[in-house]
N, CA and C atoms as an extended XYZ file, in Angstrom:
285
Properties=species:S:1:pos:R:3:atomname:S:1:resname:S:1:resid:I:1 pbc="F F F"
N       -36.119      -31.225      -22.622 N   UNK     1
C       -35.205      -31.046      -21.593 CA  UNK     1
C       -33.755      -31.047      -22.468 C   UNK     1
N       -33.731      -30.982      -23.557 N   UNK     2
C       -32.402      -30.817      -24.090 CA  UNK     2
C       -31.984      -29.419      -24.258 C   UNK     2
N       -32.917      -28.440      -23.860 N   UNK     3
C       -32.524      -27.012      -23.984 CA  UNK     3
C       -31.407      -26.897      -22.800 C   UNK     3
N       -30.403      -26.283      -23.002 N   UNK     4
C       -29.458      -25.764      -21.895 CA  UNK     4
C       -29.747      -24.345      -21.548 C   UNK     4
N       -29.237      -23.994      -20.390 N   UNK     5
C       -29.449      -22.689      -19.868 CA  UNK     5
C       -28.511      -21.819      -20.619 C   UNK     5
N       -29.031      -20.539      -20.772 N   UNK     6
C       -28.170      -19.693      -21.511 CA  UNK     6
C       -26.921      -19.179      -20.612 C   UNK     6
N       -25.886      -19.092      -21.407 N   UNK     7
C       -24.594      -18.816      -20.603 CA  UNK     7
C       -24.677      -17.267      -20.410 C   UNK     7
N       -24.292      -16.821      -19.297 N   UNK     8
C       -24.200      -15.369      -18.940 CA  UNK     8
C       -23.015      -14.643      -19.883 C   UNK     8
N       -23.402      -13.763      -20.345 N   UNK     9
C       -22.044      -12.746      -21.039 CA  UNK     9
C       -21.127      -12.407      -20.152 C   UNK     9
N       -19.794      -12.807      -20.314 N   UNK    10
C       -18.920      -12.362      -19.298 CA  UNK    10
C       -18.111      -10.979      -20.074 C   UNK    10
N       -18.183      -10.061      -19.125 N   UNK    11
C       -17.942       -8.725      -19.619 CA  UNK    11
C       -16.443       -8.584      -19.073 C   UNK    11
N       -15.485       -8.848      -19.942 N   UNK    12
C       -14.053       -8.767      -19.490 CA  UNK    12
C       -13.517       -7.322      -19.078 C   UNK    12
N       -14.196       -6.408      -19.671 N   UNK    13
C       -13.829       -5.012      -19.249 CA  UNK    13
C       -14.162       -4.569      -17.898 C   UNK    13
N       -15.440       -5.044      -17.557 N   UNK    14
C       -15.793       -4.880      -16.275 CA  UNK    14
C       -14.988       -5.562      -14.971 C   UNK    14
N       -14.789       -6.858      -15.431 N   UNK    15
C       -14.056       -7.681      -14.422 CA  UNK    15
C       -12.528       -7.023      -14.310 C   UNK    15
N       -11.843       -6.631      -15.508 N   UNK    16
C       -10.513       -5.891      -15.245 CA  UNK    16
C       -10.819       -4.675      -14.426 C   UNK    16
N       -11.781       -3.857      -14.643 N   UNK    17
C       -12.180       -2.683      -13.920 CA  UNK    17
C       -12.178       -2.764      -12.573 C   UNK    17
N       -12.924       -3.884      -12.080 N   UNK    18
C       -13.117       -4.069      -10.809 CA  UNK    18
C       -11.835       -4.606      -10.133 C   UNK    18
N       -11.213       -5.361      -10.773 N   UNK    19
C        -9.758       -6.029      -10.241 CA  UNK    19
C        -8.790       -4.803      -10.124 C   UNK    19
N        -8.817       -3.797      -11.161 N   UNK    20
C        -7.872       -2.786      -10.740 CA  UNK    20
C        -8.267       -1.835       -9.543 C   UNK    20
N        -9.619       -1.815       -9.363 N   UNK    21
C        -9.891       -0.984       -8.209 CA  UNK    21
C        -9.518       -1.724       -6.872 C   UNK    21
N        -9.802       -2.948       -6.991 N   UNK    22
C        -9.314       -3.718       -5.738 CA  UNK    22
C        -7.911       -3.680       -5.500 C   UNK    22
N        -7.209       -3.767       -6.599 N   UNK    23
C        -5.690       -3.657       -6.448 CA  UNK    23
C        -5.264       -2.096       -5.834 C   UNK    23
N        -5.895       -1.175       -6.429 N   UNK    24
C        -5.549        0.198       -5.875 CA  UNK    24
C        -5.966        0.351       -4.392 C   UNK    24
N        -7.063       -0.208       -3.953 N   UNK    25
C        -7.373       -0.199       -2.485 CA  UNK    25
C        -6.306       -0.982       -1.807 C   UNK    25
N        -5.972       -1.913       -2.242 N   UNK    26
C        -4.945       -2.769       -1.479 CA  UNK    26
C        -3.557       -2.230       -1.419 C   UNK    26
N        -3.283       -1.628       -2.454 N   UNK    27
C        -1.961       -0.899       -2.559 CA  UNK    27
C        -2.039        0.445       -1.446 C   UNK    27
N        -3.128        1.076       -1.494 N   UNK    28
C        -3.233        2.228       -0.676 CA  UNK    28
C        -3.258        1.606        0.868 C   UNK    28
N        -3.880        0.589        1.041 N   UNK    29
C        -3.955       -0.047        2.468 CA  UNK    29
C        -2.344       -0.377        2.786 C   UNK    29
N        -1.694       -0.876        2.088 N   UNK    30
C        -0.283       -1.366        2.196 CA  UNK    30
C         0.473       -0.019        2.611 C   UNK    30
N         0.521        0.902        1.609 N   UNK    31
C         1.299        2.077        1.861 CA  UNK    31
C         0.857        2.715        3.206 C   UNK    31
N        -0.456        2.815        3.497 N   UNK    32
C        -0.663        3.339        4.885 CA  UNK    32
C        -0.076        2.505        6.094 C   UNK    32
N        -0.106        1.302        5.845 N   UNK    33
C         0.530        0.479        6.866 CA  UNK    33
C         1.981        0.853        7.014 C   UNK    33
N         2.683        0.938        6.098 N   UNK    34
C         4.151        1.105        6.080 CA  UNK    34
C         4.355        2.538        6.624 C   UNK    34
N         3.536        3.393        6.277 N   UNK    35
C         3.809        4.728        6.798 CA  UNK    35
C         3.452        4.795        8.334 C   UNK    35
N         2.366        4.285        8.731 N   UNK    36
C         2.301        3.997       10.238 CA  UNK    36
C         3.354        3.399       10.903 C   UNK    36
N         3.900        2.473       10.473 N   UNK    37
C         5.021        1.725       11.036 CA  UNK    37
C         6.254        2.630       11.100 C   UNK    37
N         6.650        3.086        9.837 N   UNK    38
C         7.746        4.064        9.826 CA  UNK    38
C         7.758        5.217       10.689 C   UNK    38
N         6.561        5.836       11.027 N   UNK    39
C         6.292        7.006       11.704 CA  UNK    39
C         6.411        6.548       13.241 C   UNK    39
N         5.627        5.491       13.624 N   UNK    40
C         6.026        5.112       14.975 CA  UNK    40
C         7.477        4.664       15.168 C   UNK    40
N         8.187        4.204       14.358 N   UNK    41
C         9.527        3.652       14.510 CA  UNK    41
C        10.461        5.065       14.876 C   UNK    41
N        10.232        6.028       13.900 N   UNK    42
C        10.947        7.293       13.987 CA  UNK    42
C        10.584        8.035       15.352 C   UNK    42
N         9.381        8.000       15.820 N   UNK    43
C         8.979        8.605       17.133 CA  UNK    43
C         9.628        7.762       18.224 C   UNK    43
N         9.591        6.620       18.270 N   UNK    44
C        10.170        5.798       19.251 CA  UNK    44
C        11.854        6.068       19.301 C   UNK    44
N        12.452        6.083       18.147 N   UNK    45
C        13.847        6.473       17.961 CA  UNK    45
C        14.172        7.750       18.536 C   UNK    45
N        13.414        8.722       18.275 N   UNK    46
C        13.518       10.127       18.963 CA  UNK    46
C        13.530       10.093       20.246 C   UNK    46
N        12.650        9.291       20.985 N   UNK    47
C        12.587        9.425       22.349 CA  UNK    47
C        13.547        8.520       23.146 C   UNK    47
N        14.447        7.671       22.412 N   UNK    48
C        15.432        6.932       22.993 CA  UNK    48
C        16.532        7.614       23.252 C   UNK    48
N        17.326        7.068       24.475 N   UNK    49
C        18.471        7.553       24.939 CA  UNK    49
C        19.465        6.829       24.402 C   UNK    49
N        20.442        7.295       23.636 N   UNK    50
C        21.634        6.538       23.117 CA  UNK    50
C        22.846        6.920       23.802 C   UNK    50
N        22.669        7.101       25.286 N   UNK    51
C        23.930        7.369       26.164 CA  UNK    51
C        24.487        6.194       26.668 C   UNK    51
N        24.398        5.117       25.889 N   UNK    52
C        25.150        3.948       26.470 CA  UNK    52
C        24.422        3.156       27.416 C   UNK    52
N        23.299        3.385       27.846 N   UNK    53
C        22.327        2.613       28.625 CA  UNK    53
C        21.800        1.424       28.001 C   UNK    53
N        21.349        0.518       28.659 N   UNK    54
C        20.751       -0.777       28.007 CA  UNK    54
C        19.183       -0.509       28.024 C   UNK    54
N        18.497        0.557       28.044 N   UNK    55
C        17.023        0.701       28.015 CA  UNK    55
C        16.772        1.601       26.733 C   UNK    55
N        17.036        0.925       25.642 N   UNK    56
C        16.938        1.605       24.290 CA  UNK    56
C        15.413        1.858       24.178 C   UNK    56
N        14.488        0.800       24.444 N   UNK    57
C        12.967        0.730       24.050 CA  UNK    57
C        12.220        0.861       25.420 C   UNK    57
N        12.798        1.312       26.579 N   UNK    58
C        12.394        1.481       27.824 CA  UNK    58
C        11.341        2.619       27.666 C   UNK    58
N        10.136        2.438       27.910 N   UNK    59
C         8.980        3.471       27.592 CA  UNK    59
C         9.104        4.494       28.850 C   UNK    59
N         9.409        3.858       29.951 N   UNK    60
C         9.245        4.832       31.115 CA  UNK    60
C        10.695        5.470       31.212 C   UNK    60
N        10.909        6.715       31.683 N   UNK    61
C        12.112        7.182       31.880 CA  UNK    61
C        12.607        7.413       33.297 C   UNK    61
N        13.642        6.786       33.751 N   UNK    62
C        14.169        6.686       35.069 CA  UNK    62
C        15.535        7.615       35.076 C   UNK    62
N        15.632        8.823       35.727 N   UNK    63
C        16.810        9.540       35.660 CA  UNK    63
C        17.836        8.822       36.549 C   UNK    63
N        18.905        9.461       36.382 N   UNK    64
C        20.091        8.976       37.093 CA  UNK    64
C        19.992        9.145       38.689 C   UNK    64
N        19.327       10.312       39.077 N   UNK    65
C        19.326       10.520       40.396 CA  UNK    65
C        18.170        9.607       41.246 C   UNK    65
N        17.140        9.275       40.414 N   UNK    66
C        16.385        8.166       41.083 CA  UNK    66
C        16.827        6.741       41.203 C   UNK    66
N        17.729        6.572       40.178 N   UNK    67
C        18.451        5.168       40.164 CA  UNK    67
C        19.423        5.192       41.265 C   UNK    67
N        20.112        6.337       41.625 N   UNK    68
C        21.031        6.489       42.889 CA  UNK    68
C        20.515        6.453       44.047 C   UNK    68
N        19.182        6.926       43.973 N   UNK    69
C        18.475        6.803       45.336 CA  UNK    69
C        17.986        5.517       45.607 C   UNK    69
N        17.636        4.897       44.611 N   UNK    70
C        17.135        3.497       44.770 CA  UNK    70
C        18.249        2.427       45.227 C   UNK    70
N        19.563        2.795       44.672 N   UNK    71
C        20.670        1.935       45.053 CA  UNK    71
C        21.083        2.250       46.353 C   UNK    71
N        21.092        3.454       47.002 N   UNK    72
C        21.417        3.749       48.198 CA  UNK    72
C        20.393        3.149       49.094 C   UNK    72
N        19.157        3.204       48.944 N   UNK    73
C        18.216        2.596       49.717 CA  UNK    73
C        18.278        1.195       49.958 C   UNK    73
N        18.762        0.480       48.806 N   UNK    74
C        18.886       -1.029       48.899 CA  UNK    74
C        20.183       -1.315       49.660 C   UNK    74
N        21.285       -0.316       49.480 N   UNK    75
C        22.359       -0.722       50.375 CA  UNK    75
C        22.266       -0.445       51.877 C   UNK    75
N        21.472        0.595       52.235 N   UNK    76
C        21.218        0.840       53.537 CA  UNK    76
C        20.329       -0.498       54.142 C   UNK    76
N        19.374       -0.838       53.341 N   UNK    77
C        18.579       -2.059       53.796 CA  UNK    77
C        19.618       -3.209       53.994 C   UNK    77
N        20.629       -3.424       52.993 N   UNK    78
C        21.298       -4.633       53.411 CA  UNK    78
C        22.258       -4.546       54.294 C   UNK    78
N        22.626       -3.183       54.530 N   UNK    79
C        23.409       -3.035       55.860 CA  UNK    79
C        22.749       -3.189       57.188 C   UNK    79
N        21.712       -2.589       57.201 N   UNK    80
C        20.640       -2.907       58.408 CA  UNK    80
C        20.303       -4.450       58.503 C   UNK    80
N        20.154       -5.105       57.593 N   UNK    81
C        19.795       -6.434       57.696 CA  UNK    81
C        21.146       -7.276       58.138 C   UNK    81
N        22.195       -6.980       57.618 N   UNK    82
C        23.599       -7.411       58.015 CA  UNK    82
C        23.749       -7.251       59.702 C   UNK    82
N        23.491       -6.014       60.114 N   UNK    83
C        23.701       -5.692       61.371 CA  UNK    83
C        22.746       -6.209       62.245 C   UNK    83
N        21.514       -6.577       61.961 N   UNK    84
C        20.516       -7.298       62.687 CA  UNK    84
C        21.149       -8.893       62.816 C   UNK    84
N        21.492       -9.379       61.644 N   UNK    85
C        22.044      -10.477       61.737 CA  UNK    85
C        23.265      -10.821       62.546 C   UNK    85
N        24.062       -9.786       62.651 N   UNK    86
C        25.212       -9.820       63.572 CA  UNK    86
C        24.937       -9.749       64.926 C   UNK    86
N        23.987       -8.927       65.319 N   UNK    87
C        23.613       -8.765       66.696 CA  UNK    87
C        22.764      -10.038       67.066 C   UNK    87
N        22.120      -10.609       66.262 N   UNK    88
C        21.531      -12.029       66.559 CA  UNK    88
C        22.366      -13.065       66.663 C   UNK    88
N        23.443      -13.087       65.859 N   UNK    89
C        24.580      -14.086       66.139 CA  UNK    89
C        25.267      -13.951       67.450 C   UNK    89
N        25.515      -12.490       67.862 N   UNK    90
C        26.169      -12.146       69.143 CA  UNK    90
C        25.246      -12.803       70.131 C   UNK    90
N        23.998      -12.477       70.155 N   UNK    91
C        23.211      -12.963       71.322 CA  UNK    91
C        23.168      -14.475       71.310 C   UNK    91
N        23.058      -15.059       70.259 N   UNK    92
C        23.027      -16.545       70.276 CA  UNK    92
C        24.306      -17.009       70.529 C   UNK    92
N        25.520      -16.529       70.601 N   UNK    93
C        26.677      -16.849       70.997 CA  UNK    93
C        26.866      -16.770       72.570 C   UNK    93
N        26.152      -15.666       72.952 N   UNK    94
C        26.187      -15.263       74.461 CA  UNK    94
C        25.376      -16.232       75.337 C   UNK    94
N        24.468      -16.830       74.833 N   UNK    95
C        23.695      -17.795       75.707 CA  UNK    95
C        24.420      -19.114       75.587 C   UNK    95
């Protein structure tokens, strides 16, 4: 029982070779990630409208005509509601 188990031979060259291979794959993955983020950023910036609006990263595009139409419809609805309220107030005052 005094015999000890033989120690395995450590091959420093094989360990270094495997470590370099892993480092190369990690570097490649990091470079690919940086390229993907950079390309997506450039694409988003090219699609952006720097015309002074506050929708720099708005993915859907709403042109000015659609915005004006929506504003007109909201104004008309507000006027109609005010007219109904005024007529209701007059009817309540008549009674």
